[in-house]
C-alpha positions in Angstrom: -11.2 -30.6 -22.4 -14.7 -29.2 -21.5 -15.5 -25.5 -21.3 -15.8 -25.7 -17.5 -12.3 -27.3 -17.2 -10.9 -24.7 -19.6 -12.3 -21.8 -17.5 -11.0 -23.4 -14.3 -7.5 -23.8 -15.8 -7.6 -20.2 -17.1 -8.6 -18.9 -13.7 -5.9 -20.9 -11.9 -3.3 -19.7 -14.4 -4.4 -16.1 -13.9 -4.3 -16.2 -10.1 -0.9 -18.0 -10.3 0.3 -15.1 -12.4 -1.0 -12.6 -9.8 0.7 -14.6 -7.1 4.0 -14.3 -9.0 3.4 -10.6 -9.3 3.1 -10.2 -5.5 5.8 -12.7 -4.4 8.4 -12.7 -7.1 11.6 -10.7 -6.7 10.7 -9.2 -3.3 14.4 -9.1 -2.4 15.7 -8.2 -5.9 16.1 -4.6 -4.7 17.3 -3.2 -1.4 15.0 -1.3 0.9 13.8 2.1 -0.5 13.1 5.5 0.9 13.2 6.6 4.5 10.3 4.5 5.8 11.2 0.9 4.7 14.6 0.8 6.4 13.4 2.7 9.4 10.4 0.4 10.1 12.6 -2.7 9.3 15.2 -1.4 11.8 12.6 -1.0 14.5 11.2 -4.5 13.8 14.6 -6.1 13.8 15.4 -4.4 17.2 12.1 -5.7 18.6 12.9 -9.3 17.4 16.5 -9.2 18.8 15.6 -7.5 22.2 12.4 -9.3 22.9 10.7 -6.0 23.7 7.5 -6.1 21.6 5.9 -3.1 23.4 8.2 -0.1 22.9 9.3 0.6 19.3 12.9 1.7 19.3 15.1 3.1 16.6 18.7 2.7 17.5 17.8 2.2 21.2 15.7 5.3 21.3 11.9 5.1 21.7 10.1 5.9 18.4 6.4 6.6 18.6 5.5 7.6 15.1 3.4 4.5 14.4 1.7 1.8 16.3 3.3 -1.7 16.3 1.3 -4.0 13.9 3.7 -3.7 11.0 6.7 -3.9 13.3 5.3 -7.1 14.7 4.7 -8.7 11.3 8.2 -7.8 10.2 9.8 -8.8 13.5 8.1 -12.2 13.3 9.7 -12.7 9.9 13.1 -11.9 11.3 12.5 -14.5 14.0 11.8 -17.0 11.3 15.2 -16.3 9.8 14.2 -14.4 6.7 16.8 -12.1 5.2 17.2 -8.4 5.7 15.4 -7.6 2.5 12.8 -10.4 2.5 11.7 -10.1 6.1 10.3 -6.5 5.7 8.4 -7.3 2.6 7.1 -10.9 2.6 4.7 -10.5 5.5 3.0 -7.5 3.8 2.8 -9.3 0.4 1.2 -12.4 2.1 -1.1 -10.1 4.0 -2.2 -8.5 0.7 -2.9 -11.9 -0.9 -4.9 -13.1 2.1 -7.0 -10.0 2.0 -7.6 -10.4 -1.8 -8.8 -13.9 -1.2 -11.1 -12.7 1.6 -12.2 -9.7 -0.5 -13.4 -12.1 -3.2 -15.3 -14.2 -0.7 -16.9 -11.1 1.0 -18.0 -9.5 -2.2 -19.4 -12.8 -3.5 -21.7 -13.1 -0.5 -22.9 -9.5 -0.8 -22.9 -8.8 -4.6 -22.6 -12.2 -6.3 -19.7 -14.1 -7.8 -19.4 -12.3 -11.1 -19.1 -8.8 -9.6 -16.8 -10.1 -6.9 -14.4 -11.6 -9.5 -14.3 -8.4 -11.4 -13.6 -6.3 -8.4 -10.9 -8.7 -7.1 -9.1 -8.8 -10.4 -9.2 -5.0 -10.6 -7.8 -4.5 -7.1 -5.2 -7.2 -7.5 -3.8 -5.6 -10.6 -4.2 -1.9 -10.0 -0.9 0.0 -9.7 -1.4 1.4 -6.2 -2.4 -1.8 -4.5 0.4 -3.8 -6.2 3.1 -1.2 -5.3 2.2 -1.0 -1.6 1.9 -4.7 -1.3 5.6 -5.1 -2.1 7.1 -2.7 0.4 7.4 -2.9 4.1 5.4 0.1 5.2 2.2 0.6 7.3 -0.3 1.4 4.6 -1.1 -2.1 3.5 -1.9 -3.5 7.0 -4.2 -0.5 7.6 -5.9 -0.8 4.3 -6.5 -4.6 4.6 -7.8 -4.5 8.2 -9.9 -1.4 7.7 -11.5 -2.5 4.4 -12.3 -5.9 5.8 -14.0 -4.3 8.8 -16.0 -2.0 6.6 -17.2 -4.8 4.4 -18.1 -7.0 7.3 -20.2 -4.1 8.7 -22.1 -3.6 5.5 -24.8 -6.1 6.3 -25.4 -4.4 9.6 -25.7 -1.0 7.9 -28.1 -2.0 5.1 -30.1 -4.9 6.7 -29.6 -4.6 10.4 -27.6 -7.9 10.7 -25.4 -8.0 13.7 -23.7 -11.4 13.2 -20.5 -9.9 11.8 -20.1 -7.0 14.2 -17.7 -8.7 16.6 -15.3 -9.7 13.7 -15.6 -6.2 12.2 -14.8 -4.6 15.6 -11.8 -6.9 16.0 -10.6 -5.8 12.5 -11.1 -2.1 13.4 -8.9 -2.9 16.4 -6.2 -4.2 14.1 -6.5 -1.1 11.9 -6.0 1.1 15.0 -2.9 -1.0 15.7 -1.7 -0.6 12.2 -1.8 3.2 11.9 -3.6 4.8 14.9 -6.7 6.9 14.9 -6.9 7.4 11.2 -8.9 4.2 11.0 -11.6 5.8 13.3 -11.7 8.9 11.2 -12.1 7.0 7.9 -14.9 4.9 9.4 -17.1 8.0 10.0 -19.4 7.3 7.0 -20.3 3.9 8.4 -21.2 5.2 11.8 -23.0 8.3 10.5 -25.1 6.3 8.1 -25.9 3.8 10.8 -26.2 6.3 13.6 -29.7 5.2 14.7 -28.3 1.7 15.7 -24.9 2.7 17.1 -25.7 0.9 20.3 -25.1 -2.4 18.5 -21.4 -1.6 18.6 -21.5 -1.1 22.4 -22.8 -4.6 23.1 -20.4 -7.0 24.9 -19.3 -8.9 21.7 -18.1 -6.0 19.5 -16.9 -3.8 22.3 -14.8 -6.5 24.0 -13.5 -7.7 20.6 -12.3 -4.2 19.8 -10.8 -3.6 23.2 -9.0 -6.9 23.4 -7.2 -6.2 20.1 -6.6 -2.5 20.3 -6.3 -1.5 23.9 -3.5 -3.7 25.5 -0.6 -2.1 23.5 -1.9 1.4 23.9 -2.4 0.9 27.7 1.0 -0.8 28.1 3.0 1.8 26.2 1.2 4.6 28.0 2.0 3.2 31.4 5.6 2.7 30.4 6.2 6.1 28.7 3.4 8.3 29.9 3.3 11.9 28.6 6.2 11.3 26.2 4.2 8.7 24.2 0.9 10.6 24.4 2.4 13.9 23.1 4.6 12.4 20.4 2.1 9.8 19.1 -1.2 11.7 19.3 -0.2 15.4 19.2 2.7 15.3 16.8 2.0 12.4 14.5 -1.8 12.7 14.5 -2.9 16.3 15.1 0.1 18.1 13.7 0.1 15.9 10.6 -3.1 17.7 9.7 -1.8 21.2 9.8 2.0 21.5 10.5 4.5 22.0 7.7 7.5 20.5 9.4 6.7 16.9 8.6 7.9 17.5 5.0 5.0 16.1 3.1 3.0 19.3 2.3 1.0 19.0 -0.9 -1.8 21.1 -2.6 -5.5 20.3 -1.9 -6.0 18.6 -5.3 -3.0 16.2 -4.8 -5.1 13.1 -4.4 -7.1 13.4 -7.6 -4.2 12.5 -9.9 -2.8 10.1 -7.2 -6.1 8.1 -7.3 -6.2 8.2 -11.1 -2.7 6.8 -11.3 -3.2 4.3 -8.4 -6.2 2.8 -10.2 -4.3 2.2 -13.5 -5.1 0.5 -15.8 -8.7 0.5 -14.6 -9.1 4.3 -14.3 -11.4 4.7 -17.4 -14.0 2.5 -15.7 -14.7 5.4 -13.3 -17.0 6.8 -15.9 -19.2 3.7 -15.7 -19.7 4.2 -11.9 -21.0 7.7 -12.3 -24.6 6.9 -13.1 -27.2 8.1 -10.7 -29.3 5.0 -10.9 -26.4 2.9 -9.5 -26.7 4.7 -6.2 -30.3 3.9 -5.7 -28.9 0.9 -3.8 -27.9 1.7 -0.2 -24.8 -0.5 -0.6 -23.5 1.6 -3.4 -24.1 4.8 -1.5 -22.1 3.4 1.4 -19.2 2.5 -0.9 -19.3 6.0 -2.5 -19.4 7.7 0.9 -16.4 5.6 2.0 -14.4 6.9 -1.0 -15.6 10.5 -1.0 -15.1 11.0 2.7 -11.6 9.5 2.6 -10.7 11.8 -0.3 -12.0 14.9 1.5 -10.4 13.9 4.8 -7.0 13.3 3.4 -7.2 16.4 1.1 -7.9 18.7 4.0 -4.7 17.6 5.8 -1.6 19.6 4.8 0.7 16.6 4.8 -0.1 14.1 2.0 1.5 10.9 0.8 0.2 8.7 -2.0 -0.1 5.6 0.3 -2.7 7.3 2.4 -5.3 6.5 -0.2 -4.8 2.8 -0.1 -7.8 2.1 2.3 -10.1 3.6 -0.4 -9.0 1.3 -3.2 -11.1 -1.8 -2.2 -14.3 0.4 -2.2 -13.3 2.1 -5.5 -12.7 -1.3 -7.2 -16.0 -2.6 -5.9 -17.8 0.4 -7.4 -15.9 0.1 -10.7 -16.9 -3.6 -10.9 -20.6 -3.0 -10.1 -20.7 0.0 -12.5 -19.2 -2.2 -15.2 -21.6 -5.0 -14.6 -24.6 -2.8 -14.8 -23.4 -0.6 -17.7 -25.2 -1.1 -21.0 -22.1 0.0 -23.1 -18.6 -0.7 -21.8 -16.5 -1.5 -24.9 -14.8 1.9 -25.1 -13.9 1.9 -21.4 -12.4 -1.6 -21.5 -10.5 -0.8 -24.6 -9.1 2.3 -22.9 -8.0 0.2 -20.0 -6.1 -2.1 -22.4 -4.6 0.9 -24.2 -3.3 2.4 -21.0 -0.9 -0.6 -20.7 1.2 1.3 -23.3 2.3 3.5 -20.4 4.2 0.7 -18.6 7.6 1.1 -20.5 7.5 4.8 -19.7 6.7 4.2 -16.1 9.6 1.7 -15.9 12.0 4.2 -17.4 10.9 7.1 -15.2 10.5 5.3 -11.8 14.2 5.3 -10.7 14.5 9.0 -11.4 11.2 9.8 -9.8 12.1 7.9 -6.6 15.5 9.6 -6.5 14.6 13.3 -7.1 10.8 13.3 -7.1 8.2 13.1 -10.0 8.3 16.8 -10.8 12.1 16.7 -11.4 12.3 13.3 -13.0 13.6 12.9 -16.5 10.9 11.6 -18.8 11.7 9.1 -21.6 10.6 9.4 -25.2 7.3 7.8 -26.1 7.5 4.0 -26.8 5.7 3.4 -30.0 6.6 -0.3 -29.7 4.5 -0.4 -26.6 1.6 1.2 -28.4 1.9 -1.3 -31.2 1.9 -4.1 -28.7 -1.3 -3.1 -26.9 -3.3 -2.1 -30.0 -4.3 -5.8 -30.7 -5.4 -6.2 -27.1 -7.5 -3.0 -27.3 -9.1 -4.2 -30.5 -9.9 -7.6 -29.1 -11.4 -5.9 -26.0 -13.5 -3.6 -28.3 -14.7 -6.7 -30.2 -15.4 -9.0 -27.3 -16.7 -6.7 -24.6 -20.3 -6.7 -25.6 -20.6 -10.6 -25.5 -17.8 -11.6 -23.1 -17.3 -8.7 -20.7 -15.9 -10.8 -17.8 -13.5 -12.6 -20.0 -12.3 -9.2 -21.4 -11.6 -8.0 -17.8 -9.7 -11.2 -17.1 -7.6 -10.7 -20.3 -6.7 -7.2 -19.3 -5.8 -8.3 -15.8 -3.6 -11.0 -17.2 -1.9 -8.6 -19.6 -1.5 -6.1 -16.7 0.2 -8.7 -14.5 2.6 -9.7 -17.3 3.4 -6.0 -17.9 4.1 -5.3 -14.3 6.2 -8.4 -13.9 8.2 -7.3 -16.9 8.4 -3.8 -15.4 9.8 -5.2 -12.1 12.3 -7.4 -14.1 13.6 -4.3 -15.9 13.4 -1.8 -13.0 14.3 -3.5 -9.8 18.0 -3.9 -10.7 18.2 -0.3 -11.6 16.5 0.8 -8.4 19.0 -1.4 -6.5 21.9 0.3 -8.1 20.6 3.9 -8.2 18.1 4.4 -5.4 18.7 1.9 -2.7 22.0 1.9 -0.8 22.2 -1.9 -0.7 24.4 -2.1 -3.8 26.8 0.5 -2.4 26.9 -1.2 1.0 27.7 -4.5 -0.6 30.3 -2.9 -2.9 32.2 -1.6 0.1 32.1 -5.0 1.8 30.1 -3.6 4.7 33.0 -1.3 5.8 30.5 1.6 5.7 29.5 0.5 9.2 32.7 2.2 10.5 32.2 5.5 8.6 30.6 8.8 9.3 28.1 10.4 7.0 28.5 13.8 5.4 25.7 16.4 5.7 24.8 16.4 2.0 23.6 12.7 2.1 19.8 12.8 2.1 17.7 11.2 4.9 16.4 8.4 2.6 20.0 7.1 2.1 20.9 7.8 5.7 18.2 5.5 7.0 19.3 2.9 4.4 22.9 3.1 5.4 22.0 2.8 9.1 19.8 -0.3 8.4 22.4 -2.2 6.4 25.2 -1.2 8.8 23.2 -2.3 11.8 23.9 1.0 13.6 23.2 4.7 13.4 26.1 6.2 11.5 27.2 9.5 13.1 27.4 12.8 11.1 31.0 13.6 10.2 30.9 16.8 12.2 30.1 14.9 15.4 32.2 11.8 14.9 35.2 11.6 17.1 37.7 9.8 14.9 36.0 8.3 11.8 37.9 5.6 9.9 36.1 6.8 6.7 33.3 9.0 5.5 30.4 8.6 3.1 29.6 11.5 0.8 27.8 12.3 -2.4 29.9 12.1 -5.5 29.5 14.5 -8.5 27.3 12.0 -10.3 24.9 11.9 -7.4 25.9 8.5 -6.2 27.4 7.7 -2.8 31.1 7.1 -2.4 33.3 6.1 0.5 36.4 8.1 1.2 39.1 6.8 3.6 40.3 9.1 6.2 
């Protein structure tokens, strides 16, 4: 077999491995947290009622988010996918499609080698993988927004207007995914190109944006008027910036460690993207402004969640790839990336506890010296091969990362299903939970899950007229069903 055939076969195997990472075991664990079951409930109600305009949670209008994610999940329900696969498969496919487009777009702008590096980093970094496998709004926003920003890059640096209509349409999708946050994150683009802003007001881009974004906002405003405007824009946009009652208040520095963890195992490459000479290129300055402004914007808001940073990861990975490609010495950084894979067993062990009680209260396992021994050979090979075969070294780390994350899912998802999700409890009770009330000590994460799998909003026990049974938290922290 020739060298070209071997390289092609290796590349095909690597991307097949990444496809397995994104699509394998999507329904191996029940829905998690408050958002997944809540968004899935809204989407299922859209699909069953045929009302694709008004998001409703248990027959009540719910204006926290715009409808793009609901539409994707609702379409999956119409296709007959199951209650755990329908909320997740559309988002995983969306992520894979974006990764393919990301590779194509970066190839046109920066060349094939840099594009492959960036795509492998993004496809295997912890944050992007995690949010590609759950049914929440962060991935659709990140994919649409990032595609729009990259399509607008030739306009910014060279004055090309051919891609503006497509970029405007994608900005419209981003606004349908998560509201005005897309407009706020795009400020670096419009500020840096402020002298040619009129290009966006031409019929092509303006009509493309309005055709995508405006119909739903206009329709829901006409149907619900002030209720929608106050709840959607005032409460879930403006108040999210300064109010405490949304329960996600974090310190200003919160996103620094979040970004470092979200980029794993590629975090050490950030040092290679810190050189001043790299930013003599206007394209690099744009990518850097995209990242820094996003960090500042989200850090200024009082309410913070890790997924908010997802729209920054494509720009970060592009910077890491370009910094790596232009660095004179990279063997220590690539070896550090390989060594960080030793953290995977610890992450697998702590994840259920972290999701259940929070990372600060989670019980941390003992250090896995076996994992250290396993990654030392890879780190040594990376150190040895990096000077001559830098791109092959990145591919090897990406393959090892994909294998490690697949192993982590195989080990962790059954535990999450038993301990964190309510699906296992719901199945154990044979679905009789649907006739129960819920005690007040049951947290909201599990309440939303119980409602989703029961197909109805279970009443609090203090308000239930004559409950057949009640759900409460047992001494070991798990749910139990008590007959009346």
